[in-house]
C-alpha positions in Angstrom: 13.4 24.6 115.0 11.4 21.5 114.0 11.3 18.7 116.5 8.6 16.4 115.2 6.9 13.8 117.3 8.4 12.7 120.6 7.9 10.9 123.9 9.0 11.5 127.5 11.9 9.2 128.1 11.7 7.3 131.4 14.0 4.5 132.7 11.0 2.1 133.0 10.3 2.3 129.3 13.8 3.0 127.9 13.9 -0.2 125.8 10.4 0.5 124.4 11.3 4.1 123.5 14.3 2.9 121.5 12.1 0.6 119.5 9.2 3.1 118.8 8.8 3.7 115.0 9.1 7.2 113.6 10.4 8.8 116.9 12.0 12.1 116.3 13.0 13.3 119.8 12.6 12.6 123.5 12.3 14.7 126.7 14.0 13.7 129.9 13.4 15.0 133.5 16.5 17.1 133.9 17.0 16.4 137.6 17.0 12.6 136.9 20.1 12.8 134.6 23.7 13.0 135.7 25.8 14.9 133.1 28.8 12.7 133.5 26.9 9.4 133.6 24.2 9.4 130.9 22.0 6.3 130.7 23.1 4.0 127.9 19.7 4.2 126.3 19.9 8.0 126.0 23.4 7.7 124.6 22.2 5.3 121.9 19.3 7.5 121.0 21.7 10.5 120.6 24.0 8.4 118.4 20.9 7.8 116.1 20.3 11.5 115.8 17.3 11.6 118.2 17.3 14.9 120.0 17.1 15.0 123.8 15.5 17.9 125.6 16.0 18.3 129.4 12.7 19.3 131.2 13.3 20.9 134.6 10.9 20.6 137.6 12.8 22.3 140.5 13.8 25.8 139.5 10.5 27.5 140.7 10.8 30.4 138.3 7.4 31.6 139.5 8.6 31.8 143.1 9.3 35.0 145.0 13.0 34.3 145.4 15.5 34.8 142.5 16.4 31.4 140.9 19.2 29.5 142.5 22.6 29.9 140.7 23.4 26.2 141.5 20.1 24.9 140.0 20.6 27.0 136.9 24.2 25.7 136.6 23.0 22.2 136.9 20.3 22.7 134.2 22.9 24.3 131.9 25.3 21.3 132.5 22.6 18.9 131.5 21.7 20.8 128.3 25.4 20.8 127.3 25.9 17.1 128.2 22.8 16.1 126.1 23.6 18.5 123.2 20.1 19.9 123.6 18.6 22.5 121.3 16.7 24.1 124.2 15.7 23.5 127.8 12.3 23.7 129.4 10.8 24.5 132.8 7.4 25.5 134.3 5.5 28.7 135.2 5.1 27.6 138.8 6.5 28.0 142.3 7.7 24.9 144.2 9.0 26.5 147.4 8.2 29.5 149.6 9.1 31.1 152.9 12.6 31.6 154.1 14.6 34.8 154.5 12.4 36.9 152.2 9.3 36.4 154.4 11.0 35.7 157.7 9.1 32.4 157.9 10.1 28.7 157.7 11.3 27.6 154.3 8.8 25.2 152.8 9.1 22.8 149.8 6.0 21.7 147.9 7.3 18.7 146.1 4.9 19.8 143.4 4.3 22.5 140.8 2.0 25.1 142.2 0.3 28.0 140.2 1.5 31.6 140.4 -1.2 34.3 140.8 -1.9 36.0 137.5 -1.2 39.5 138.9 1.0 42.3 137.9 3.2 41.7 140.9 3.7 38.0 140.1 4.3 38.8 136.4 7.0 41.3 137.3 8.8 38.8 139.5 8.4 36.0 137.0 9.8 38.1 134.2 12.9 39.1 136.1 13.5 35.4 137.1 13.1 34.3 133.5 15.7 36.9 132.4 18.1 35.7 135.0 17.6 32.1 133.8 18.0 33.1 130.1 21.3 34.7 130.9 22.5 31.6 132.7 21.6 29.0 130.1 23.6 28.0 127.0 20.4 27.4 124.9 16.9 29.0 124.6 14.4 28.5 127.4 10.8 27.5 127.0 8.2 27.6 129.8 5.2 25.3 130.4 1.7 26.3 131.5 0.7 24.1 134.5 -2.4 22.3 135.7 -3.9 23.4 139.0 -6.6 22.3 141.5 -6.9 25.7 143.1 -7.3 29.2 141.8 -5.9 32.4 143.3 -8.5 35.0 144.4 -8.3 38.4 142.8 -6.4 37.5 139.6 -6.0 40.3 137.1 -5.4 38.4 133.9 -6.5 35.4 132.0 -3.9 32.6 131.4 -3.6 33.5 127.7 -3.0 37.2 128.5 -0.5 36.4 131.2 1.5 34.2 128.9 1.3 36.8 126.1 2.7 39.5 128.4 5.4 37.2 129.6 6.6 36.4 126.1 6.4 40.1 125.1 8.6 41.2 127.9 11.2 38.4 127.9 11.1 36.7 124.5 10.9 33.4 126.2 9.4 30.4 124.2 6.3 28.5 125.4 5.7 24.8 126.0 2.0 24.5 125.8 0.5 21.5 127.6 -3.0 20.9 126.1 -3.7 18.4 128.9 -3.2 21.1 131.4 -5.5 23.4 129.5 -8.2 20.6 129.8 -7.4 20.1 133.5 -8.0 23.8 134.2 -11.2 23.7 132.2 -12.6 21.0 134.5 -11.1 22.2 137.8 -11.2 26.0 137.4 -13.8 26.6 134.7 -11.4 28.1 132.2 -12.0 27.9 128.5 -9.0 26.4 126.8 -10.0 27.8 123.4 -10.0 31.3 124.8 -6.5 30.7 126.1 -5.5 29.5 122.6 -6.9 32.6 121.1 -5.1 34.9 123.5 -1.6 33.3 123.8 1.1 34.1 121.2 1.1 30.8 119.2 4.1 31.9 117.2 6.2 31.6 120.4 5.4 27.9 120.9 8.5 25.7 121.0 6.5 22.4 121.4 3.4 20.9 122.9 2.7 18.3 125.6 -0.1 15.8 125.4 -0.9 13.6 128.4 -3.6 11.5 130.0 -5.6 11.8 133.2 -8.8 10.8 134.9 -11.8 12.5 136.5 -12.9 11.6 140.0 -15.6 13.4 142.0 -15.7 16.3 139.6 -11.9 16.9 139.8 -9.6 16.2 136.9 -6.3 14.5 138.0 -3.5 15.1 135.5 -2.0 11.7 136.3 0.3 11.1 133.2 -0.7 7.5 134.0 -3.8 7.0 131.8 -4.5 7.1 128.1 -4.9 10.5 126.4 -8.6 11.4 126.3 -10.6 12.8 123.4 -11.2 16.3 125.0 -7.4 16.7 125.2 -7.0 15.6 121.6 -9.7 18.1 120.6 -7.7 20.9 122.2 -4.6 19.7 120.3 -6.6 19.9 117.1 -7.8 23.4 118.1 -4.2 24.5 118.6 -3.2 22.9 115.3 -5.9 24.9 113.6 -4.1 28.1 114.8 -0.5 27.1 114.2 1.6 24.1 113.2 3.5 23.4 116.4 7.3 22.6 115.9 7.0 19.6 118.1 4.5 17.5 120.0 5.4 15.1 122.8 3.5 12.4 124.7 4.1 12.3 128.4 3.7 9.1 130.4 5.1 8.9 133.9 3.5 5.8 135.6 1.5 2.7 135.0 3.2 2.2 131.6 1.2 0.3 129.0 2.6 -2.3 126.6 4.7 -0.9 123.8 2.0 -1.3 121.2 -0.3 1.0 123.2 2.3 3.7 123.4 2.9 3.4 119.7 -0.8 3.6 119.1 -1.1 6.8 121.2 1.7 8.4 119.1 -0.2 7.4 116.0 -3.4 9.0 117.2 -1.5 12.2 117.9 0.0 12.2 114.4 -3.5 11.6 112.9 -5.0 14.4 115.0 -2.4 16.9 113.8 -2.8 15.8 110.2 -6.6 15.9 110.2 -6.8 19.3 112.0 -4.2 20.8 109.6 -6.1 19.5 106.6 -9.6 20.4 107.7 -9.1 23.8 109.3 -7.2 26.9 108.1 -4.0 27.7 109.8 -4.4 31.2 111.1 -2.6 33.3 113.7 -4.5 33.6 116.9 -6.2 37.0 117.4 -4.1 39.2 119.6 -5.1 42.2 121.7 -3.6 45.5 120.8 -0.5 46.4 122.7 -1.5 48.1 125.9 -5.1 46.8 125.9 -6.5 46.2 129.4 -6.5 42.5 130.5 -9.7 41.0 131.9 -9.7 41.2 135.6 -11.0 38.7 138.2 -13.2 40.2 140.9 -10.9 40.9 143.9 -11.5 38.7 146.9 -13.4 40.1 149.9 -14.4 43.3 148.2 -10.7 44.4 148.0 -9.8 46.9 145.2 -6.6 47.5 143.3 -6.2 50.7 145.2 -6.0 48.8 148.5 -2.5 47.7 147.5 -1.3 51.2 147.5 -0.4 53.6 144.6 1.5 51.8 141.9 1.7 48.5 143.8 0.6 46.4 140.9 2.1 48.5 138.1 4.1 46.4 135.7 7.6 47.6 134.6 7.7 48.8 131.0 8.8 46.4 128.2 12.6 46.2 128.0 13.1 46.9 131.7 16.5 45.4 132.6 17.0 42.5 135.0 16.8 43.5 138.7 14.0 46.0 138.1 11.3 44.0 139.7 10.6 45.9 142.9 11.6 44.3 146.2 8.1 45.2 147.3 6.6 43.0 144.6 8.8 40.1 145.6 7.8 40.5 149.3 4.1 40.6 148.5 4.3 37.6 146.2 6.5 35.8 148.8 4.1 36.3 151.6 1.1 35.2 149.6 2.9 32.0 148.3 4.2 31.1 151.8 0.7 31.5 153.2 -0.8 29.2 150.6 2.0 26.6 150.8 1.9 26.6 154.6 -1.9 25.8 154.4 -1.2 23.0 152.0 1.7 21.3 153.7 1.8 22.4 157.3 -1.9 22.5 158.3 -2.1 26.3 158.9 -5.4 28.1 158.2 -6.4 28.7 154.5 -5.6 32.2 153.2 -8.6 34.4 152.7 -10.4 34.0 149.4 -9.4 30.5 148.6 -11.8 27.6 148.2 -11.2 25.7 151.4 -12.6 22.4 150.0 -10.2 22.6 147.0 -7.3 23.3 149.3 -8.1 20.1 151.2 -8.1 18.1 148.0 -4.8 19.7 146.9 -3.3 19.0 150.3 -4.3 15.4 150.2 -2.9 15.1 146.7 0.4 16.5 147.8 0.7 14.0 150.6 -0.3 11.1 148.4 2.3 12.2 145.8 4.9 12.5 148.5 4.2 9.1 149.8 4.5 7.6 146.3 7.8 9.4 145.6 9.3 8.3 149.0 8.2 4.7 148.2 10.2 4.9 145.0 13.2 6.5 146.5 13.3 4.1 149.4 11.4 1.0 148.4 12.6 -0.8 151.5 10.2 1.3 153.6 6.9 -0.1 152.1 8.6 -3.5 152.1 9.3 -3.3 155.8 6.0 -1.7 156.8 3.8 -3.6 154.4 0.2 -2.3 154.2 0.9 0.0 157.1 3.3 2.1 155.1 0.9 4.5 153.4 -1.4 5.3 156.4 1.7 5.8 158.6 3.3 8.1 156.1 0.1 10.1 155.6 -0.2 10.6 159.4 3.5 11.6 159.6 3.4 14.0 156.6 0.1 15.8 157.5 1.8 18.5 159.6 5.5 17.9 158.6 6.4 19.6 155.4 8.9 18.2 153.0 12.4 19.5 153.7 15.5 19.4 151.6 14.8 16.2 149.5 12.7 13.0 149.3 15.7 11.0 150.5 15.9 13.2 153.6 12.1 12.8 153.9 12.5 9.0 153.9 15.0 9.2 156.7 13.0 11.6 158.7 9.9 9.4 158.4 11.8 6.3 159.6 13.3 8.3 162.5 9.9 9.5 163.4 8.5 5.9 163.6 11.5 4.7 165.6 11.3 7.6 168.0 7.7 6.6 168.7 8.7 3.0 169.3 7.1 1.8 166.0 6.3 -0.3 164.2 4.7 -2.5 166.8 6.0 -5.7 165.1 9.5 -6.4 166.6 11.0 -7.8 163.5 9.8 -4.9 161.4 11.2 -2.5 163.9 14.5 -4.3 163.9 14.7 -4.1 160.1 13.7 -0.4 160.1 16.3 0.4 162.7 19.0 -1.4 160.6 17.9 0.5 157.5 17.9 3.8 159.2 21.3 3.4 161.0 23.0 2.3 157.8 22.0 5.6 156.2 21.7 8.2 158.8 23.5 7.7 162.1 25.6 5.2 164.2 22.6 4.4 166.4 18.8 4.7 166.4 17.0 7.5 168.3 17.2 6.9 172.1 15.0 8.1 174.9 16.2 11.7 174.7 15.3 11.9 171.0 11.9 10.5 171.7 11.3 13.2 174.3 12.3 15.8 171.8 9.8 14.3 169.3 7.1 14.3 171.9 7.7 18.0 172.7 7.6 18.8 169.0 4.3 17.1 168.7 2.8 18.9 171.6 4.0 22.3 170.3 2.7 21.4 166.8 -0.7 20.6 168.2 -0.7 23.9 170.2 0.1 25.8 167.1 -2.9 24.4 165.3 
């Protein structure tokens, strides 16, 4: 299925997207679209024959829990409403804890990497099969960028993706910007990944910009696409002609002519690479070949997990065959990592503590930004004090339920502490909170409960 050249549709640039020359298709964040009330811009694009692909961010197919039937139904409804030829999601986990691990349920508000282990692959494959059975169109999965690496990984990214495709038949959405991010942040060779992954399974490709700060590459989707990312795109094109390529831009949107120019550069990169380098299939390892293994952390060995603990189910294993033991092990590991990132618990053994701190700060900063967009009244009321107040609030208070709930919880937290100090700002915040959450603001009893919670949280640290 040929898609051509596309761009990520965002409300902020809807008019620009409609005017871009030579646009073949667009991608929309699935969770931001209501099937019964499509934005007029998307409706007009569809009338012109521009394909629309929903791109999900909340399924968490790499998580230990089986995917939510409600979330799958929502994604299916969006695919049908948009007349989409396929849907896409990520190879990531976005939540952890809960009943499976008998621990508090935690939300990341972000795409986090799954460990490249046999256990994690078995769980992912079963989750993918469940999703495929629930969706009306084919599914493609995206490789993600990461600041942190799991200790004791058993496969390279390319081999992990190859085995996933072999077992499930799922398509791939290859993000070349994420390959560059992992080169800078994790020392992984993007061209080795291109050689190992099954390029014939690629549904389309993402291209996006970012920026490097203090030796860390931030995949911002808010900066121009850099030459190293375009070079990886050219390397991919030398191996296969991708059915589609899409430019992602999520923030700090440039003028229309700059977006059009970036699309032109992408077209030229594909054309030049295709003309100057032979298109060849990527070398594949023989079936059953051993995957490269990372050195297990702390001197642990594969045998330490017990006989057969990491054994992968054979190709063609039906849904439901991923052992409960594998789900439990993956769940405990993911809950431990996520708790360290969002709740201030100690770093799990084998992780780079400095990188975990960077990731934790990035999660809080992203969360503050999303809450500011969901509830713009809060930064308006609090002014320059909004961000430091939110960061202090969020440091040991994980996201729960949704960003709208997070905004209300943040406001309640401030009011329960008698803040902000400015009386007029506190009056406005009280009014905002009561209109959305309750008939009256937190009183002395609620303040005492908050105080006890803070003491207990401090003792737990």
